[in-house]
DSSP file (Angstrom, degrees, kcal/mol; ACC not computed):
  #  RESIDUE AA STRUCTURE BP1 BP2  ACC     N-H-->O    O-->H-N    N-H-->O    O-->H-N    TCO  KAPPA ALPHA  PHI   PSI    X-CA   Y-CA   Z-CA
    1    1 A M     >        0   0    0      0, 0.0     4,-1.6     0, 0.0     5,-0.1   0.000 360.0 360.0 360.0 -42.3    0.0    0.0    0.0
    2    2 A M  H  >  +     0   0    0      1,-0.2     4,-2.2     2,-0.2     5,-0.1   0.857 360.0  57.2 -64.7 -35.0    2.8    2.4    0.8
    3    3 A L  H  > S+     0   0    0      1,-0.2     4,-2.4     2,-0.2    -1,-0.2   0.901 104.0  53.1 -63.7 -40.5    4.5    1.7   -2.5
    4    4 A G  H  > S+     0   0    0      1,-0.2     4,-2.1     2,-0.2    -1,-0.2   0.892 109.7  48.0 -60.6 -41.2    1.3    2.7   -4.3
    5    5 A L  H  X S+     0   0    0     -4,-1.6     4,-2.2     2,-0.2    -1,-0.2   0.888 110.4  51.8 -67.0 -39.2    1.3    6.0   -2.5
    6    6 A A  H  X S+     0   0    0     -4,-2.2     4,-1.2     2,-0.2    -2,-0.2   0.900 110.9  47.5 -65.2 -40.6    5.0    6.6   -3.3
    7    7 A L  H  X S+     0   0    0     -4,-2.4     4,-1.0     2,-0.2    -2,-0.2   0.897 111.2  51.0 -68.0 -39.6    4.4    6.0   -7.0
    8    8 A T  H >< S+     0   0    0     -4,-2.1     3,-0.6     1,-0.2    -2,-0.2   0.902 109.1  50.9 -63.4 -40.7    1.4    8.3   -7.1
    9    9 A A  H 3< S+     0   0    0     -4,-2.2    -1,-0.2     1,-0.2    -2,-0.2   0.792 106.9  55.6 -67.0 -27.3    3.4   11.0   -5.4
   10   10 A A  H 3< S+     0   0    0     -4,-1.2    -1,-0.2    -5,-0.2    -2,-0.2   0.715  87.1  95.3 -80.5 -20.2    6.2   10.6   -8.0
   11   11 A L  S << S-     0   0    0     -4,-1.0     5,-0.0    -3,-0.6     2,-0.0  -0.456  88.3-103.5 -70.3 141.6    3.9   11.1  -11.0
   12   12 A P    >>  -     0   0    0      0, 0.0     4,-1.5     0, 0.0     3,-0.6  -0.357  25.0-124.5 -62.2 144.6    3.8   14.7  -12.3
   13   13 A S  H 3> S+     0   0    0      1,-0.2     4,-2.5     2,-0.2     5,-0.2   0.809 109.4  61.1 -63.8 -29.5    0.6   16.5  -11.3
   14   14 A A  H 3> S+     0   0    0      1,-0.2     4,-2.1     2,-0.2    -1,-0.2   0.879 102.1  52.4 -63.8 -37.4   -0.2   17.3  -15.0
   15   15 A A  H <> S+     0   0    0     -3,-0.6     4,-0.8     1,-0.2    -1,-0.2   0.898 111.7  45.8 -65.5 -40.0   -0.4   13.5  -15.7
   16   16 A L  H >X S+     0   0    0     -4,-1.5     4,-1.0     1,-0.2     3,-0.6   0.904 110.6  53.3 -68.1 -40.8   -2.8   13.1  -12.8
   17   17 A A  H >< S+     0   0    0     -4,-2.5     3,-0.6     1,-0.2     4,-0.3   0.874 103.6  56.4 -63.6 -37.2   -4.9   16.1  -13.8
   18   18 A S  H >< S+     0   0    0     -4,-2.1     3,-0.5     1,-0.2    -1,-0.2   0.788 103.9  55.2 -66.8 -25.2   -5.3   14.7  -17.4
   19   19 A R  H << S+     0   0    0     -4,-0.8    -1,-0.2    -3,-0.6    -2,-0.2   0.779 113.1  39.5 -76.8 -26.7   -6.8   11.5  -16.0
   20   20 A V  T << S+     0   0    0     -4,-1.0    -1,-0.2    -3,-0.6    -2,-0.2   0.175  77.6 139.8-110.7  17.1   -9.5   13.3  -14.0
   21   21 A R    <   -     0   0    0     -3,-0.5    -3,-0.0    -4,-0.3    -4,-0.0  -0.441  54.0-121.8 -62.6 125.9  -10.4   16.0  -16.5
   22   22 A P        -     0   0    0      0, 0.0    88,-0.2     0, 0.0     3,-0.1  -0.275  26.3 -98.7 -70.5 156.6  -14.2   16.3  -16.4
   23   23 A A        -     0   0    0      1,-0.1    87,-0.2    86,-0.1     0, 0.0  -0.342  54.7 -82.2 -66.3 153.5  -16.4   15.9  -19.5
   24   24 A P        -     0   0    0      0, 0.0     2,-0.5     0, 0.0    85,-0.2  -0.245  45.2-126.7 -57.7 148.8  -17.5   19.1  -21.3
   25   25 A L  E     -A  108   0A   0     83,-3.1    83,-2.9    -3,-0.1     2,-0.4  -0.875  14.0-128.2-103.4 123.5  -20.5   20.7  -19.7
   26   26 A E  E     +A  107   0A   0     -2,-0.5    81,-0.2    81,-0.2     3,-0.1  -0.578  35.5 166.3 -70.5 123.2  -23.5   21.5  -22.0
   27   27 A V  E     +     0   0A   0     79,-2.6     2,-0.3    -2,-0.4    80,-0.2   0.629  59.6  25.1-112.6 -20.7  -24.3   25.2  -21.4
   28   28 A L  E     -A  106   0A   0     78,-1.5    78,-2.8     2,-0.0     2,-0.5  -0.997  41.6-173.1-146.6 140.5  -26.6   26.0  -24.3
   29   29 A D  E     +A  105   0A   0     -2,-0.3    76,-0.2    76,-0.2     2,-0.2  -0.928  48.6 140.4-123.1 103.2  -29.0   24.2  -26.6
   30   30 A T  E     -A  104   0A   0     74,-2.7    74,-2.8    -2,-0.5     2,-0.3  -0.588  47.1-101.0-137.3-173.1  -29.8   27.0  -29.0
   31   31 A Y  E     -A  103   0A   0     72,-0.3     2,-0.7    -2,-0.2    72,-0.2  -0.717  37.4 -99.4-116.0 167.9  -30.4   28.0  -32.6
   32   32 A L        -     0   0    0     70,-2.4     2,-0.3    -2,-0.3    44,-0.2  -0.798  38.8-156.9 -90.4 114.6  -28.4   29.7  -35.3
   33   33 A A  B    S+B   75   0A   0     42,-2.9    42,-3.0    -2,-0.7    69,-0.0  -0.652  70.6   8.5 -92.1 150.1  -29.2   33.4  -35.4
   34   34 A N  S    S-     0   0    0     -2,-0.3    -1,-0.2    40,-0.2    42,-0.0   0.913  86.9-158.2  49.4  52.9  -28.6   35.4  -38.6
   35   35 A P        -     0   0    0      0, 0.0    39,-0.3     0, 0.0    -1,-0.1  -0.293  19.0-114.2 -64.1 144.7  -27.6   32.4  -40.7
   36   36 A V    >   -     0   0    0     37,-2.5     3,-1.6     1,-0.1    -2,-0.0  -0.672  22.9-138.4 -76.7 126.4  -25.6   33.0  -43.7
   37   37 A P  T 3  S+     0   0    0      0, 0.0    -1,-0.1     0, 0.0    36,-0.0   0.840  98.0  43.4 -59.5 -36.3  -27.7   32.1  -46.8
   38   38 A D  T 3  S+     0   0    0     -3,-0.0     3,-0.1     3,-0.0     2,-0.1   0.177  82.4 130.5 -98.6  19.7  -25.1   30.3  -48.7
   39   39 A S    <   -     0   0    0     -3,-1.6     3,-0.1    34,-0.2    34,-0.1  -0.392  66.4 -97.0 -70.9 151.5  -23.6   28.3  -45.8
   40   40 A R        -     0   0    0      1,-0.1    -1,-0.1    -2,-0.1    -2,-0.0  -0.235  51.5 -80.5 -67.9 157.9  -23.1   24.6  -46.4
   41   41 A A        -     0   0    0      1,-0.1     2,-0.4    -3,-0.1    -1,-0.1  -0.253  45.5-127.1 -58.7 141.6  -25.7   22.2  -45.2
   42   42 A Q        -     0   0    0     -3,-0.1     2,-0.4     4,-0.0    -1,-0.1  -0.792  20.1-155.8 -96.4 134.3  -25.4   21.3  -41.6
   43   43 A V    >   -     0   0    0     -2,-0.4     3,-2.6    57,-0.1    55,-0.3  -0.895  29.6 -99.6-111.7 136.0  -25.2   17.7  -40.6
   44   44 A E  T 3  S+     0   0    0     -2,-0.4    55,-0.2     1,-0.3    56,-0.0  -0.282 111.6  20.1 -54.1 131.5  -26.2   16.3  -37.2
   45   45 A G  T 3  S+     0   0    0     53,-3.4    -1,-0.3     1,-0.3    54,-0.1   0.283  85.7 148.9  90.1  -9.0  -23.1   15.8  -35.1
   46   46 A Q    <   -     0   0    0     -3,-2.6    52,-2.1    52,-0.1    -1,-0.3  -0.381  48.9-122.7 -60.0 125.8  -21.0   18.2  -37.2
   47   47 A P  E     -C   97   0A   0      0, 0.0    21,-0.6     0, 0.0     2,-0.3  -0.472  33.8-175.1 -71.4 143.2  -18.4   19.8  -35.0
   48   48 A L  E     -CD  96  67A   0     48,-3.0    48,-1.4    19,-0.2     2,-0.4  -0.853  15.0-139.0-129.4 164.4  -18.4   23.6  -34.9
   49   49 A R  E     - D   0  66A   0     17,-2.7    17,-2.8    -2,-0.3     2,-0.4  -0.948  10.2-138.6-126.2 154.0  -16.3   26.3  -33.4
   50   50 A L  E     - D   0  65A   0     -2,-0.4     2,-0.4    15,-0.2    15,-0.2  -0.904  17.4-170.2-110.4 135.8  -17.3   29.5  -31.7
   51   51 A R  E     - D   0  64A   0     13,-2.3    13,-3.0    -2,-0.4     2,-0.3  -0.991  22.5-126.1-131.9 128.4  -15.3   32.7  -32.3
   52   52 A R  E     - D   0  63A   0     -2,-0.4     2,-0.6    11,-0.2    11,-0.2  -0.539  21.3-159.8 -70.7 130.8  -15.7   35.9  -30.4
   53   53 A V        +     0   0    0      9,-2.4     9,-0.4    -2,-0.3     3,-0.4  -0.955  12.7 178.7-116.9 111.2  -16.4   38.9  -32.7
   54   54 A H  S    S+     0   0    0     -2,-0.6    -1,-0.1     1,-0.2     8,-0.0   0.698  74.7  48.2 -86.0 -19.8  -15.6   42.2  -31.1
   55   55 A D        +     0   0    0      6,-0.0     2,-0.6     7,-0.0    -1,-0.2   0.130  67.5 127.6-114.8  22.7  -16.4   44.6  -34.0
   56   56 A W    >   -     0   0    0     -3,-0.4     3,-1.2     3,-0.4     6,-0.2  -0.709  51.3-147.6 -81.2 119.3  -19.9   43.5  -35.2
   57   57 A Q  T 3  S+     0   0    0     -2,-0.6    -1,-0.2     1,-0.3    -3,-0.0   0.731  91.1  54.2 -63.2 -25.4  -21.9   46.6  -35.2
   58   58 A F  T 3  S+     0   0    0      1,-0.3    -1,-0.3     2,-0.0    -2,-0.0   0.693 122.0  19.0 -84.4 -18.7  -25.2   44.9  -34.4
   59   59 A D    X   -     0   0    0     -3,-1.2     3,-1.6     1,-0.1    -3,-0.4  -0.799  56.2-164.1-155.3 105.4  -24.0   43.1  -31.3
   60   60 A P  T 3  S+     0   0    0      0, 0.0    -1,-0.1     0, 0.0    -4,-0.1   0.659  97.4  50.6 -66.6 -13.9  -20.9   44.1  -29.3
   61   61 A A  T 3  S+     0   0    0     -6,-0.1    24,-0.2     2,-0.0    -7,-0.1   0.018  84.8 155.7-107.4  26.1  -21.0   40.7  -27.5
   62   62 A A    <   -     0   0    0     -3,-1.6    -9,-2.4    -9,-0.4     2,-0.4  -0.190  26.6-167.1 -62.7 142.0  -21.3   38.7  -30.8
   63   63 A V  E     -D   52   0A   0     13,-0.3    13,-2.4   -11,-0.2   -11,-0.2  -0.974  14.0-146.4-128.9 115.0  -20.2   35.1  -31.0
   64   64 A A  E     -DE  51  75A   0    -13,-3.0   -13,-2.3    -2,-0.4     2,-0.5  -0.536   4.1-142.1 -81.6 146.9  -19.9   33.7  -34.5
   65   65 A V  E     +DE  50  74A   0      9,-2.7     8,-3.2   -15,-0.2     9,-1.3  -0.953  31.1 172.2-108.7 123.9  -20.6   30.0  -35.2
   66   66 A E  E     -DE  49  72A   0    -17,-2.8   -17,-2.7    -2,-0.5     6,-0.2  -0.879  34.6-109.1-131.2 159.1  -18.3   28.5  -37.8
   67   67 A T  E >   -D   48   0A   0      4,-2.2     3,-1.7    -2,-0.3   -19,-0.2  -0.320  47.1 -99.2 -72.5 170.0  -17.4   25.2  -39.3
   68   68 A E  T 3  S+     0   0    0    -21,-0.6    -1,-0.1     1,-0.3   -20,-0.1   0.770 126.8  58.2 -62.9 -23.9  -14.0   23.7  -38.3
   69   69 A E  T 3  S-     0   0    0      2,-0.1    -1,-0.3     1,-0.0   -21,-0.0   0.509 124.0-104.0 -84.3  -4.6  -12.7   25.1  -41.6
   70   70 A G    <   +     0   0    0     -3,-1.7     2,-0.5     1,-0.3    -2,-0.1   0.519  69.4 147.2  97.3   6.6  -13.7   28.6  -40.6
   71   71 A Q        -     0   0    0      1,-0.1    -4,-2.2     2,-0.0    -1,-0.3  -0.659  48.8-126.4 -77.3 122.6  -16.8   29.1  -42.8
   72   72 A R  E     + E   0  66A   0     -2,-0.5    -6,-0.3    -6,-0.2     3,-0.1  -0.524  30.5 176.7 -73.2 130.2  -19.2   31.3  -40.9
   73   73 A L  E     -     0   0A   0     -8,-3.2   -37,-2.5     1,-0.3     2,-0.3   0.694  56.9 -75.9-100.7 -27.9  -22.7   29.9  -40.5
   74   74 A G  E     - E   0  65A   0     -9,-1.3    -9,-2.7   -39,-0.3    -1,-0.3  -0.969  54.2 -71.9 162.0-151.5  -24.2   32.6  -38.4
   75   75 A Y  E     -BE  33  64A   0    -42,-3.0   -42,-2.9    -2,-0.3   -11,-0.2  -0.891  38.3-100.0-134.9 161.7  -24.2   33.8  -34.8
   76   76 A L        -     0   0    0    -13,-2.4   -13,-0.3    -2,-0.3   -44,-0.1  -0.556  59.0 -87.3 -73.5 151.0  -25.4   32.8  -31.4
   77   77 A P    >>  -     0   0    0      0, 0.0     4,-2.6     0, 0.0     3,-0.7  -0.348  41.9-115.7 -58.1 142.0  -28.6   34.7  -30.4
   78   78 A P  H 3> S+     0   0    0      0, 0.0     4,-1.8     0, 0.0    -2,-0.1   0.840 111.3  53.1 -53.3 -42.1  -27.7   38.0  -28.7
   79   79 A R  H 3> S+     0   0    0      1,-0.2     4,-0.6     2,-0.2    -3,-0.0   0.875 116.1  40.1 -64.7 -35.3  -29.1   37.2  -25.2
   80   80 A Q  H <> S+     0   0    0     -3,-0.7     4,-1.8     1,-0.2     3,-0.3   0.835 112.1  55.8 -80.4 -34.1  -27.1   34.0  -25.1
   81   81 A A  H  X S+     0   0    0     -4,-2.6     4,-3.1     1,-0.2     5,-0.3   0.812  95.1  69.2 -67.1 -29.2  -24.0   35.4  -26.6
   82   82 A E  H  X S+     0   0    0     -4,-1.8     4,-0.8    -5,-0.2    -1,-0.2   0.919 108.2  34.2 -57.3 -45.7  -23.9   38.1  -23.9
   83   83 A V  H  X S+     0   0    0     -4,-0.6     4,-1.4    -3,-0.3     3,-0.4   0.929 120.0  48.9 -75.8 -46.5  -23.0   35.6  -21.2
   84   84 A L  H  X S+     0   0    0     -4,-1.8     4,-2.6     1,-0.2     5,-0.2   0.855 104.6  59.9 -64.8 -34.6  -20.9   33.3  -23.4
   85   85 A S  H  X S+     0   0    0     -4,-3.1     4,-2.5   -24,-0.2    -1,-0.2   0.866 102.7  53.0 -62.8 -34.9  -18.9   36.2  -24.8
   86   86 A R  H  X S+     0   0    0     -4,-0.8     4,-1.0    -3,-0.4    -1,-0.2   0.906 109.6  48.1 -65.7 -40.7  -17.7   37.2  -21.3
   87   87 A L  H ><>S+     0   0    0     -4,-1.4     5,-2.5     1,-0.2     3,-0.6   0.931 112.7  48.2 -64.5 -44.5  -16.5   33.6  -20.7
   88   88 A L  H ><5S+     0   0    0     -4,-2.6     3,-1.9     1,-0.2    -2,-0.2   0.890 106.4  57.3 -62.8 -39.4  -14.7   33.6  -24.1
   89   89 A D  H 3<5S+     0   0    0     -4,-2.5    -1,-0.2     1,-0.3    -2,-0.2   0.758 106.9  50.5 -62.4 -23.9  -13.1   37.0  -23.3
   90   90 A H  T <<5S-     0   0    0     -4,-1.0    -1,-0.3    -3,-0.6    -2,-0.2   0.174 128.7 -93.9-102.3  17.1  -11.6   35.4  -20.2
   91   91 A G  T < 5 +     0   0    0     -3,-1.9    -3,-0.2     1,-0.2    -2,-0.1   0.596  64.4 163.5  90.7  10.8  -10.1   32.4  -22.0
   92   92 A A      < -     0   0    0     -5,-2.5     2,-0.5    -6,-0.1    -1,-0.2  -0.353  34.4-131.0 -63.8 143.5  -12.9   29.8  -21.6
   93   93 A R  E     + F   0 109A   0     16,-0.7    16,-3.0    -2,-0.0     2,-0.3  -0.849  34.6 171.2 -97.6 129.4  -12.6   26.9  -23.9
   94   94 A T  E     - F   0 108A   0     -2,-0.5     2,-0.3    14,-0.2    14,-0.2  -0.858  16.1-175.4-130.7 164.9  -15.8   26.0  -25.8
   95   95 A S  E     - F   0 107A   0     12,-2.0    12,-3.3    -2,-0.3     2,-0.3  -0.944   7.6-164.6-149.1 168.9  -16.9   23.7  -28.6
   96   96 A A  E     -CF  48 106A   0    -48,-1.4   -48,-3.0    -2,-0.3     2,-0.3  -0.967   3.3-166.4-150.8 163.6  -20.2   23.2  -30.3
   97   97 A R  E     -CF  47 105A   0      8,-1.7     8,-2.6    -2,-0.3     2,-0.3  -0.990  31.7-101.2-152.4 155.2  -22.0   20.7  -32.6
   98   98 A V  E     + F   0 104A   0    -52,-2.1   -53,-3.4   -55,-0.3     6,-0.2  -0.612  30.2 176.6 -75.8 130.8  -25.0   20.6  -34.8
   99   99 A T  E    S-     0   0A   0      4,-1.9     5,-0.2     1,-0.6    -1,-0.2   0.648  73.8 -16.8-105.4 -23.4  -27.9   18.8  -33.2
  100  100 A A  E >  S- F   0 103A   0      3,-1.1     3,-2.9   -57,-0.1    -1,-0.6  -0.924 100.4 -57.6-167.1 162.4  -30.4   19.4  -36.0
  101  101 A P  T 3  S+     0   0    0      0, 0.0     3,-0.1     0, 0.0   -58,-0.0  -0.307 129.2   4.1 -54.1 121.8  -30.5   21.9  -39.0
  102  102 A G  T 3  S+     0   0    0      1,-0.2   -70,-2.4    -2,-0.1     2,-0.4   0.377 113.1 102.6  83.7  -3.7  -30.2   25.3  -37.5
  103  103 A R  E <   -AF  31 100A   0     -3,-2.9    -4,-1.9   -72,-0.2    -3,-1.1  -0.909  47.8-176.0-114.8 139.8  -29.8   24.0  -33.9
  104  104 A I  E     -AF  30  98A   0    -74,-2.8   -74,-2.7    -2,-0.4     2,-0.5  -0.970  20.6-143.2-136.4 152.1  -26.6   23.8  -32.0
  105  105 A Q  E     -AF  29  97A   0     -8,-2.6    -8,-1.7    -2,-0.3     2,-0.5  -0.958  18.5-153.6-111.1 128.2  -25.3   22.5  -28.7
  106  106 A V  E     -AF  28  96A   0    -78,-2.8   -79,-2.6    -2,-0.5   -78,-1.5  -0.899  10.0-164.6-107.4 130.1  -22.6   24.6  -27.0
  107  107 A L  E     -AF  26  95A   0    -12,-3.3   -12,-2.0    -2,-0.5     2,-0.5  -0.903  10.0-148.7-116.3 141.8  -20.2   22.9  -24.6
  108  108 A L  E     -AF  25  94A   0    -83,-2.9   -83,-3.1    -2,-0.4     2,-0.7  -0.936  11.8-146.5-108.0 129.2  -17.9   24.5  -22.0
  109  109 A H  E       F   0  93A   0    -16,-3.0   -16,-0.7    -2,-0.5   -86,-0.1  -0.865 360.0 360.0-100.4 114.1  -14.6   22.6  -21.3
  110  110 A L              0   0    0     -2,-0.7    -1,-0.1   -87,-0.2   -87,-0.1   0.429 360.0 360.0 -89.9 360.0  -13.5   23.0  -17.7
C-alpha cells in the first residue's frame, strides 16, 4: 500500500490532472441566429467552433458560429451570446456541434 502512495506522489501533477479532466459541460442548446444564406448544409453531429467577434456593429457581444474550416454559418442569439462572450473573453474553452439543422449545442470545457 505504501508503495502505491509513493508511486502516485512521484507522478507529475499534470499527468494526474489529465486523468480526471471532467467531461465538457453543456451550457446551451440553441439555434443559429442570422444564418448565412449560402452556408453549407449542416449535418447532425457536425463539430463547430465559436469565435468571439468584437467589432460586429449589431451586437458588441457577438459570438460567431463557424465550421471547423472557418466558414461562418451565423451567430449565437444576442441574449445567449452576452454571457458566453464574457467567458470567451476570459479564456474559456468551448466547442459546439449541430444537433439538427439550425440547432446547436454549446459545450464548455472546464
